[in-house]
PDB file of N, CA, C and O in Angstrom:
ATOM      1  N   MET A   1       3.753  -4.866  12.933  1.00  0.00           N
ATOM      2  CA  MET A   1       5.169  -4.617  12.893  1.00  0.00           C
ATOM      3  C   MET A   1       5.489  -3.517  11.884  1.00  0.00           C
ATOM      4  O   MET A   1       6.389  -2.705  12.099  1.00  0.00           O
ATOM      5  N   VAL A   2       4.752  -3.502  10.797  1.00  0.00           N
ATOM      6  CA  VAL A   2       5.021  -2.486   9.761  1.00  0.00           C
ATOM      7  C   VAL A   2       4.816  -1.088  10.331  1.00  0.00           C
ATOM      8  O   VAL A   2       5.690  -0.231  10.198  1.00  0.00           O
ATOM      9  N   THR A   3       3.681  -0.852  10.957  1.00  0.00           N
ATOM     10  CA  THR A   3       3.428   0.488  11.481  1.00  0.00           C
ATOM     11  C   THR A   3       4.360   0.833  12.644  1.00  0.00           C
ATOM     12  O   THR A   3       4.730   1.995  12.811  1.00  0.00           O
ATOM     13  N   GLU A   4       4.737  -0.143  13.435  1.00  0.00           N
ATOM     14  CA  GLU A   4       5.689   0.103  14.519  1.00  0.00           C
ATOM     15  C   GLU A   4       7.056   0.508  13.983  1.00  0.00           C
ATOM     16  O   GLU A   4       7.802   1.223  14.651  1.00  0.00           O
ATOM     17  N   ALA A   5       7.380   0.056  12.785  1.00  0.00           N
ATOM     18  CA  ALA A   5       8.653   0.405  12.155  1.00  0.00           C
ATOM     19  C   ALA A   5       8.512   1.652  11.282  1.00  0.00           C
ATOM     20  O   ALA A   5       9.356   1.910  10.422  1.00  0.00           O
ATOM     21  N   ASP A   6       7.443   2.427  11.502  1.00  0.00           N
ATOM     22  CA  ASP A   6       7.170   3.655  10.757  1.00  0.00           C
ATOM     23  C   ASP A   6       6.844   3.368   9.295  1.00  0.00           C
ATOM     24  O   ASP A   6       7.082   4.204   8.423  1.00  0.00           O
ATOM     25  N   GLY A   7       6.299   2.183   9.032  1.00  0.00           N
ATOM     26  CA  GLY A   7       5.881   1.831   7.685  1.00  0.00           C
ATOM     27  C   GLY A   7       4.440   2.225   7.441  1.00  0.00           C
ATOM     28  O   GLY A   7       3.773   2.783   8.312  1.00  0.00           O
ATOM     29  N   HIS A   8       3.973   1.928   6.245  1.00  0.00           N
ATOM     30  CA  HIS A   8       2.623   2.301   5.841  1.00  0.00           C
ATOM     31  C   HIS A   8       1.960   1.103   5.191  1.00  0.00           C
ATOM     32  O   HIS A   8       2.605   0.362   4.450  1.00  0.00           O
ATOM     33  N   MET A   9       0.678   0.905   5.460  1.00  0.00           N
ATOM     34  CA  MET A   9      -0.076  -0.211   4.872  1.00  0.00           C
ATOM     35  C   MET A   9      -1.383   0.319   4.301  1.00  0.00           C
ATOM     36  O   MET A   9      -2.029   1.186   4.889  1.00  0.00           O
ATOM     37  N   SER A  10      -1.764  -0.222   3.133  1.00  0.00           N
ATOM     38  CA  SER A  10      -3.033   0.151   2.519  1.00  0.00           C
ATOM     39  C   SER A  10      -3.458  -0.949   1.561  1.00  0.00           C
ATOM     40  O   SER A  10      -2.754  -1.943   1.384  1.00  0.00           O
ATOM     41  N   ASP A  11      -4.636  -0.754   0.936  1.00  0.00           N
ATOM     42  CA  ASP A  11      -5.003  -1.642  -0.150  1.00  0.00           C
ATOM     43  C   ASP A  11      -4.369  -1.096  -1.438  1.00  0.00           C
ATOM     44  O   ASP A  11      -3.661  -0.090  -1.393  1.00  0.00           O
ATOM     45  N   PHE A  12      -4.611  -1.735  -2.568  1.00  0.00           N
ATOM     46  CA  PHE A  12      -3.957  -1.345  -3.817  1.00  0.00           C
ATOM     47  C   PHE A  12      -4.419   0.023  -4.315  1.00  0.00           C
ATOM     48  O   PHE A  12      -3.734   0.642  -5.130  1.00  0.00           O
ATOM     49  N   LYS A  13      -5.553   0.499  -3.846  1.00  0.00           N
ATOM     50  CA  LYS A  13      -6.056   1.819  -4.249  1.00  0.00           C
ATOM     51  C   LYS A  13      -5.599   2.921  -3.303  1.00  0.00           C
ATOM     52  O   LYS A  13      -5.908   4.091  -3.525  1.00  0.00           O
ATOM     53  N   GLY A  14      -4.864   2.561  -2.245  1.00  0.00           N
ATOM     54  CA  GLY A  14      -4.406   3.544  -1.271  1.00  0.00           C
ATOM     55  C   GLY A  14      -5.370   3.730  -0.119  1.00  0.00           C
ATOM     56  O   GLY A  14      -5.157   4.581   0.744  1.00  0.00           O
ATOM     57  N   GLY A  15      -6.438   2.932  -0.103  1.00  0.00           N
ATOM     58  CA  GLY A  15      -7.414   3.009   0.981  1.00  0.00           C
ATOM     59  C   GLY A  15      -6.898   2.328   2.228  1.00  0.00           C
ATOM     60  O   GLY A  15      -5.831   1.715   2.213  1.00  0.00           O
ATOM     61  N   PRO A  16      -7.646   2.432   3.298  1.00  0.00           N
ATOM     62  CA  PRO A  16      -7.204   1.838   4.558  1.00  0.00           C
ATOM     63  C   PRO A  16      -7.037   0.320   4.462  1.00  0.00           C
ATOM     64  O   PRO A  16      -7.805  -0.358   3.779  1.00  0.00           O
ATOM     65  N   PHE A  17      -6.049  -0.189   5.138  1.00  0.00           N
ATOM     66  CA  PHE A  17      -5.807  -1.628   5.212  1.00  0.00           C
ATOM     67  C   PHE A  17      -6.898  -2.285   6.033  1.00  0.00           C
ATOM     68  O   PHE A  17      -7.321  -1.751   7.058  1.00  0.00           O
ATOM     69  N   SER A  18      -7.352  -3.442   5.583  1.00  0.00           N
ATOM     70  CA  SER A  18      -8.335  -4.228   6.330  1.00  0.00           C
ATOM     71  C   SER A  18      -7.882  -5.685   6.339  1.00  0.00           C
ATOM     72  O   SER A  18      -7.419  -6.200   5.321  1.00  0.00           O
ATOM     73  N   ILE A  19      -8.013  -6.334   7.462  1.00  0.00           N
ATOM     74  CA  ILE A  19      -7.650  -7.755   7.524  1.00  0.00           C
ATOM     75  C   ILE A  19      -8.585  -8.591   6.671  1.00  0.00           C
ATOM     76  O   ILE A  19      -8.287  -9.750   6.381  1.00  0.00           O
ATOM     77  N   TYR A  20      -9.717  -8.020   6.263  1.00  0.00           N
ATOM     78  CA  TYR A  20     -10.678  -8.734   5.431  1.00  0.00           C
ATOM     79  C   TYR A  20     -10.496  -8.435   3.943  1.00  0.00           C
ATOM     80  O   TYR A  20     -11.182  -9.017   3.103  1.00  0.00           O
ATOM     81  N   GLY A  21      -9.577  -7.533   3.617  1.00  0.00           N
ATOM     82  CA  GLY A  21      -9.336  -7.177   2.221  1.00  0.00           C
ATOM     83  C   GLY A  21      -8.529  -8.247   1.497  1.00  0.00           C
ATOM     84  O   GLY A  21      -7.934  -9.129   2.117  1.00  0.00           O
ATOM     85  N   LEU A  22      -8.524  -8.148   0.184  1.00  0.00           N
ATOM     86  CA  LEU A  22      -7.790  -9.109  -0.628  1.00  0.00           C
ATOM     87  C   LEU A  22      -6.424  -8.595  -1.068  1.00  0.00           C
ATOM     88  O   LEU A  22      -5.620  -9.351  -1.615  1.00  0.00           O
ATOM     89  N   GLU A  23      -6.163  -7.323  -0.833  1.00  0.00           N
ATOM     90  CA  GLU A  23      -4.916  -6.715  -1.292  1.00  0.00           C
ATOM     91  C   GLU A  23      -4.211  -6.010  -0.141  1.00  0.00           C
ATOM     92  O   GLU A  23      -4.847  -5.512   0.787  1.00  0.00           O
ATOM     93  N   LEU A  24      -2.882  -5.979  -0.222  1.00  0.00           N
ATOM     94  CA  LEU A  24      -2.086  -5.306   0.801  1.00  0.00           C
ATOM     95  C   LEU A  24      -0.831  -4.740   0.163  1.00  0.00           C
ATOM     96  O   LEU A  24      -0.107  -5.433  -0.552  1.00  0.00           O
ATOM     97  N   VAL A  25      -0.590  -3.478   0.435  1.00  0.00           N
ATOM     98  CA  VAL A  25       0.670  -2.830   0.069  1.00  0.00           C
ATOM     99  C   VAL A  25       1.304  -2.400   1.378  1.00  0.00           C
ATOM    100  O   VAL A  25       0.689  -1.677   2.163  1.00  0.00           O
ATOM    101  N   ALA A  26       2.524  -2.839   1.617  1.00  0.00           N
ATOM    102  CA  ALA A  26       3.252  -2.441   2.820  1.00  0.00           C
ATOM    103  C   ALA A  26       4.611  -1.905   2.394  1.00  0.00           C
ATOM    104  O   ALA A  26       5.342  -2.567   1.658  1.00  0.00           O
ATOM    105  N   SER A  27       4.945  -0.715   2.853  1.00  0.00           N
ATOM    106  CA  SER A  27       6.216  -0.093   2.467  1.00  0.00           C
ATOM    107  C   SER A  27       6.566   0.982   3.486  1.00  0.00           C
ATOM    108  O   SER A  27       5.874   1.170   4.487  1.00  0.00           O
ATOM    109  N   ASN A  28       7.650   1.673   3.206  1.00  0.00           N
ATOM    110  CA  ASN A  28       7.962   2.819   4.059  1.00  0.00           C
ATOM    111  C   ASN A  28       7.177   4.022   3.547  1.00  0.00           C
ATOM    112  O   ASN A  28       6.684   4.012   2.419  1.00  0.00           O
ATOM    113  N   HIS A  29       7.066   5.036   4.358  1.00  0.00           N
ATOM    114  CA  HIS A  29       6.231   6.179   3.993  1.00  0.00           C
ATOM    115  C   HIS A  29       6.833   7.029   2.882  1.00  0.00           C
ATOM    116  O   HIS A  29       6.139   7.875   2.318  1.00  0.00           O
ATOM    117  N   HIS A  30       8.093   6.827   2.558  1.00  0.00           N
ATOM    118  CA  HIS A  30       8.742   7.605   1.504  1.00  0.00           C
ATOM    119  C   HIS A  30       8.280   7.193   0.112  1.00  0.00           C
ATOM    120  O   HIS A  30       8.187   8.039  -0.778  1.00  0.00           O
ATOM    121  N   ILE A  31       7.991   5.913  -0.093  1.00  0.00           N
ATOM    122  CA  ILE A  31       7.657   5.434  -1.436  1.00  0.00           C
ATOM    123  C   ILE A  31       6.254   4.847  -1.562  1.00  0.00           C
ATOM    124  O   ILE A  31       5.883   4.363  -2.631  1.00  0.00           O
ATOM    125  N   HIS A  32       5.486   4.882  -0.505  1.00  0.00           N
ATOM    126  CA  HIS A  32       4.190   4.202  -0.512  1.00  0.00           C
ATOM    127  C   HIS A  32       3.256   4.728  -1.610  1.00  0.00           C
ATOM    128  O   HIS A  32       2.673   3.941  -2.355  1.00  0.00           O
ATOM    129  N   ASN A  33       3.118   6.028  -1.708  1.00  0.00           N
ATOM    130  CA  ASN A  33       2.224   6.586  -2.723  1.00  0.00           C
ATOM    131  C   ASN A  33       2.672   6.205  -4.132  1.00  0.00           C
ATOM    132  O   ASN A  33       1.834   5.936  -4.992  1.00  0.00           O
ATOM    133  N   GLU A  34       3.957   6.180  -4.377  1.00  0.00           N
ATOM    134  CA  GLU A  34       4.467   5.788  -5.688  1.00  0.00           C
ATOM    135  C   GLU A  34       4.167   4.321  -5.979  1.00  0.00           C
ATOM    136  O   GLU A  34       3.851   3.967  -7.115  1.00  0.00           O
ATOM    137  N   MET A  35       4.265   3.463  -4.961  1.00  0.00           N
ATOM    138  CA  MET A  35       3.949   2.043  -5.149  1.00  0.00           C
ATOM    139  C   MET A  35       2.479   1.865  -5.509  1.00  0.00           C
ATOM    140  O   MET A  35       2.151   1.083  -6.400  1.00  0.00           O
ATOM    141  N   VAL A  36       1.600   2.576  -4.829  1.00  0.00           N
ATOM    142  CA  VAL A  36       0.170   2.502  -5.132  1.00  0.00           C
ATOM    143  C   VAL A  36      -0.089   2.997  -6.552  1.00  0.00           C
ATOM    144  O   VAL A  36      -0.894   2.418  -7.280  1.00  0.00           O
ATOM    145  N   GLU A  37       0.587   4.055  -6.935  1.00  0.00           N
ATOM    146  CA  GLU A  37       0.434   4.596  -8.294  1.00  0.00           C
ATOM    147  C   GLU A  37       0.838   3.565  -9.350  1.00  0.00           C
ATOM    148  O   GLU A  37       0.133   3.386 -10.344  1.00  0.00           O
ATOM    149  N   VAL A  38       1.952   2.898  -9.140  1.00  0.00           N
ATOM    150  CA  VAL A  38       2.410   1.876 -10.087  1.00  0.00           C
ATOM    151  C   VAL A  38       1.411   0.728 -10.163  1.00  0.00           C
ATOM    152  O   VAL A  38       1.129   0.230 -11.253  1.00  0.00           O
ATOM    153  N   LEU A  39       0.878   0.306  -9.039  1.00  0.00           N
ATOM    154  CA  LEU A  39      -0.079  -0.803  -9.029  1.00  0.00           C
ATOM    155  C   LEU A  39      -1.379  -0.455  -9.760  1.00  0.00           C
ATOM    156  O   LEU A  39      -2.101  -1.352 -10.196  1.00  0.00           O
ATOM    157  N   ASN A  40      -1.675   0.821  -9.895  1.00  0.00           N
ATOM    158  CA  ASN A  40      -2.916   1.230 -10.528  1.00  0.00           C
ATOM    159  C   ASN A  40      -2.743   1.694 -11.966  1.00  0.00           C
ATOM    160  O   ASN A  40      -3.712   2.130 -12.588  1.00  0.00           O
ATOM    161  N   ARG A  41      -1.541   1.611 -12.503  1.00  0.00           N
ATOM    162  CA  ARG A  41      -1.334   1.954 -13.919  1.00  0.00           C
ATOM    163  C   ARG A  41      -1.976   0.897 -14.799  1.00  0.00           C
ATOM    164  O   ARG A  41      -1.940  -0.291 -14.477  1.00  0.00           O
ATOM    165  N   PRO A  42      -2.561   1.323 -15.904  1.00  0.00           N
ATOM    166  CA  PRO A  42      -3.108   0.336 -16.836  1.00  0.00           C
ATOM    167  C   PRO A  42      -1.989  -0.539 -17.403  1.00  0.00           C
ATOM    168  O   PRO A  42      -0.902  -0.044 -17.699  1.00  0.00           O
ATOM    169  N   SER A  43      -2.251  -1.812 -17.552  1.00  0.00           N
ATOM    170  CA  SER A  43      -1.233  -2.700 -18.123  1.00  0.00           C
ATOM    171  C   SER A  43      -1.194  -2.505 -19.627  1.00  0.00           C
ATOM    172  O   SER A  43      -2.200  -2.202 -20.268  1.00  0.00           O
ATOM    173  N   VAL A  44      -0.013  -2.686 -20.159  1.00  0.00           N
ATOM    174  CA  VAL A  44       0.207  -2.478 -21.593  1.00  0.00           C
ATOM    175  C   VAL A  44       0.058  -3.784 -22.348  1.00  0.00           C
ATOM    176  O   VAL A  44       0.207  -3.812 -23.570  1.00  0.00           O
TER     177      VAL A  44
END
């Protein structure tokens, strides 16, 4: 449904989505790269 709605899915590193993976980021294509970037920032 996400891709049919012009959304984007990946793992937390921005790699391809896999049903066997442990992580999933789903968003629209406008903010997807920024979401992946935030998820990969070192925690303070």
